[in-house]
N, C-alpha and C positions, 0 to 999 in steps of 0.2 A: 559097649562103647556108648558113651553119653551122646545125646542129640547135639549138644554144643560141639563136641569134638568131631562128631560126624559131619556136621554142617561145615565146620572149619576145614576138615580134611577134603570134603567134596569141592569146596570153594578153591582150594590150592591144587586140587587135581592129584593129590597123593595122600597117603596115610601119614599121620604125624608119628614121628618116631620117639624113641626113648629120650633123646636130648630135648625135644619140645616139652615132654612131660617134666623133665628135670627143670627146665627153665620156668615152666609154669609154677612148679613147686617153689622155686627160688623167688619168684615174683610175689607169690602169696605170702611167703615168710617176710620178705621186704615190707610189704603192706602192713602186716602185723607188727612188725618192728616200729614202723612209723606211729602206728596207733599206740603202742606201749610207750614210746618216747614222749607222748603227749600227757601222760599221767602227771597230775599236779599242775598243769598248765591251765591259765584261766580259760573259762568256757568259750569266750569269743574267739580267742587265738586258736584254740584247739579245733573249734568248728570250721574256721577258715582253712586251717592246715589240712583237716580231714577232707574238706571239699576239694581243695586243690590236688590232693593225693588221689582222690577217687577220679577226678577228671583225667589226670595224668595217666592213671592206669587203664581207664576206659578208653583213651585214645589209641591205645596200642593193643587192645584185646585180640585183635585178629592178625597180629604180626606173626609170620612164620619164618622170616629170615633169621637164622640162628645167631649170626653175627651181629645183627641189629638188636636181638633180644639180649645178647651178652653186653653190648654197649649200653642199652637201656638200664640193665641191672647194676652195672658199674656206676653209671651216673646216678641212679637212685641211691645207691649206697653212699656215694660221695655227698649227695644232697642231705641224706639222713645225718651223716656224720657232722656236716657243717651246721645243721639245724641243732643237734645235740651240744655242740661246742658253743653256739650262740646262746642257748638257754643256760649253759652253765656260767657263761660270761655275764649275762643279764642278771642272774641270781646272785653273783658275787658282788656286783655293783651296788 
């Protein structure tokens, strides 16, 4: 068990289960998808979005409530889709 997971488990008073592991994996995938979506975007914009994404993910690093984690992932995917749509619209114009 990693020290990070152990510390988080001790903090919440229970072991983290499979669903927490899955949610963490989905969060990492979402973060990678955000970074991939920034390919080809100007450096200043990409840096700002990366910083905002880092901050947003860092705010919820210790979240253990599964419903809250699901909500955060859905919101994140929605935001990513909106960003992609905006980038397509901006390129077309």
